[in-house]
C-alpha positions, 0 to 999 in steps of 0.5 A: 226635428232634424239632424241634417243638413247643417242648420243656421240662423236659429234664435238659440243654439244650445251647445252640449246635449247632456243633462242640462242641454236636454232640459234647455232644448225641450223647454226653450222649444216649447215656444213655437216662435223660438227656433232652437238647435241642440248640438251634441258631440256624441251619438243620438240614439233616438226618442225611444228605448228600442234604439238605444244600446243595451249597455246604456239602458242597464241601470245596474252598471256604469257604462263606459263606451260612450265617453270622451276618453277610455282607459283614463284617470277615474276622475276624467270620465265624462259621457259623450252621448245625447243625455250626457251623464244620465246615460252612464252614472248610477241613476241616483238622484238626491238633494242638498241642504238649505246651507247649499242654497244659502251659498248659491243665493249669496252668489246668484240671488234669490232665484237660487234659494231653496224655496225658489228652486223647489218648483223646479225640483218637483218639475224635474222629479216628474219629468224624469219619473223619479221614484225611491228604490223599492224593497226588492232592489235592496241587497242583504247588505243594503237592507242590513245597513239601512237597519243598522244606521237606524240603530246608530241614530240616523232617522229615515229621510227623503233623499230626493227632497230638502231635509236633514241628516239621516238614512234613506234611499235615493230617487232613481231614474230607472225601473226594473234595472232599465235606465230612463235618461234625460234624452228619453225624458226630455227629448221624446218623440213628441218633443222631437216632432216640433218643427222649431227644434233641431238636434244635431249630433256628432258635432264637436264644438270648437269655439265661439266666434267673438267680435266686439264683446259679442258672440257672433256664431259658433264653429263646430266640426261635423263629418270632419269639416268645420262649419259655423252656426249662427244664433241670437243667443248661444247657451253653453251646456258642455259640462264642468270640463267641457264648458270652460274648455270651449270658453278658453278656446274662444279667447274667454279666460285668463289672458296669460293662459290663452297666450301660452296656447296661442289664443287671442284674448277676447275677454280676460276672465281669470275665473274660467276653468278655476274653482273646480270642485268635486267630491272625493271619497275613500272606500273601506273594504270588508270581507263578506261572510259565506252567507253574504256571498250566497245572498248576493249570488242569489240576487245576481242569479235572479237579475236583481243585484244592485251594488247600492240602493241606500246611503247615510248623510252625516254631519262631520267636522265644520258642518253647519247646524241642520246640514250634512257634509258626508255621504256614507255609502254601503256597497256590495256586489261585483267589484267596480275595478278588477275581478273576483272568483265566481261566487265572491263579491266585494263589500264595504262602505265609502265615505264621501266628502260632500262639501270640499274646500279644495279647488282644482282647475281645468286648462287647455293643452292646446287650441285643438278641440280634439285635444283633451283638457288638463283636469286637476281635481286637487283632492284634499289639497287645501292648505289648512287640511280641513278636507282631510279632517272632515273625510277622516271623521266620515271614515270613523263613522263608516267604521262604526257602521261597518262594525254594526254589520260585522255579522255579514262582513268582517274587516279586511284591512288591519289599518283603520282608514281613519288612522291613515296619514293625509298622504295615504288618504290621497293615495286611496282617494276616489271620486263621486263623479260630481264636478262643478264650479269652473264657470262659477257664478258670483258678483261682477266685482268678485275676481273669480266670477264668470257668470251672473245668477242667470248664467250670463257670461261677464263681458260677453253679450249673447252668451249664457252658461247653464250647467253644473259649471256655474255652481260656485260650490258643490251641493251635499248631494249627487248632482244630477237632480240639482242640475236638472232643477237648475237647468229648468230654472235657467231655461225660464230666465231665457224664456222671459 
């Protein structure tokens, strides 16, 4: 492994060192005959935890230093560091329903079915050392919510495996508050010692060089200077926001939009940057009793306070039998935004819409790779109002759970959230930070399709996309574990 000088002439260049990119680089370099270069715009803190900043290893917080944009809209947060979102998220791993896989199978074929992805799920669970949240990490609020959800009829389920609606604990890529991210899991010292693997950090991907319908190389900016990498196969893993932006800058996307930005259209693919889907939610605040505040303060003093360690997956309106389209997430701890007086804490329950039908988009502001893209999540904007209706049903269920926890926290808002107007819901909406879909896979004759079931980009040879952007619909889950499994599977298609 090396990070300099600038390499060239590889078999595979993986663009983006996030969750998917770490998987791809590790798996593809297992063949010593295949040379692999992994390109990451952010820093590489090395193969062992000793080289990592304490903030990125702290699984009790959501680090915001190594990101593309600071002090920006909440839905724009995205990591800029080797390991990607696994370095800055909640370290949660859950799995979706069979209904999710049915959607993906219609778009990409049988390799996307639940049985076909199962071995890759298990492989990711093992590599990331995932384990269920232990009892000692449940706060008084989480423990009470877990019990109350059972009394409301939600059975206990394994959140990291196929199943049904119910209550349970997520699988964690963290032990005793120390985060174990995808870079540490997949790019350890043994993997980095492979002479056929290069990790190139601090290199911003500008655009692909496309001629005659084939990618001939990729332009990157390293130490302020443009350079070109050449490979037989180029794999985009820059994420749901980054991958479409690279394609657009490369002349692959809607012709009219490219023309507006002064970019020559190489392949007219209207679906690039479209179909953006994320999971919106609304937080229902509660007023902790002095007893709950004291219990949370004791947990914080012991260094063992986690904002949340359990959830409920619930079926709201428009939900297929046996599936779920809501997450109810009880949280208690220091406020995510703002401050409270010492000894006081924020408590409440969020309802997240897991299967939205609203679609947003990613577009360019300009052809400059340093210019952040336009990101429009379009939460709760479907014309039939279905998303607002499902979210409202989730808020009713959150209210039921909150009522069952009234001895620990009472109401703090006189207006129940499920009675709010659609406009007021949109004003209060937040996100679960699980965007997908902007390079969606689908049949070649479907106008919005960008990739096939193996991540190959329609109309462009030598190019794959292998990250969350290929998912045509968001799973009813936190997306880290599904993306890990998908990257494991797509790595196998590249190795075949």
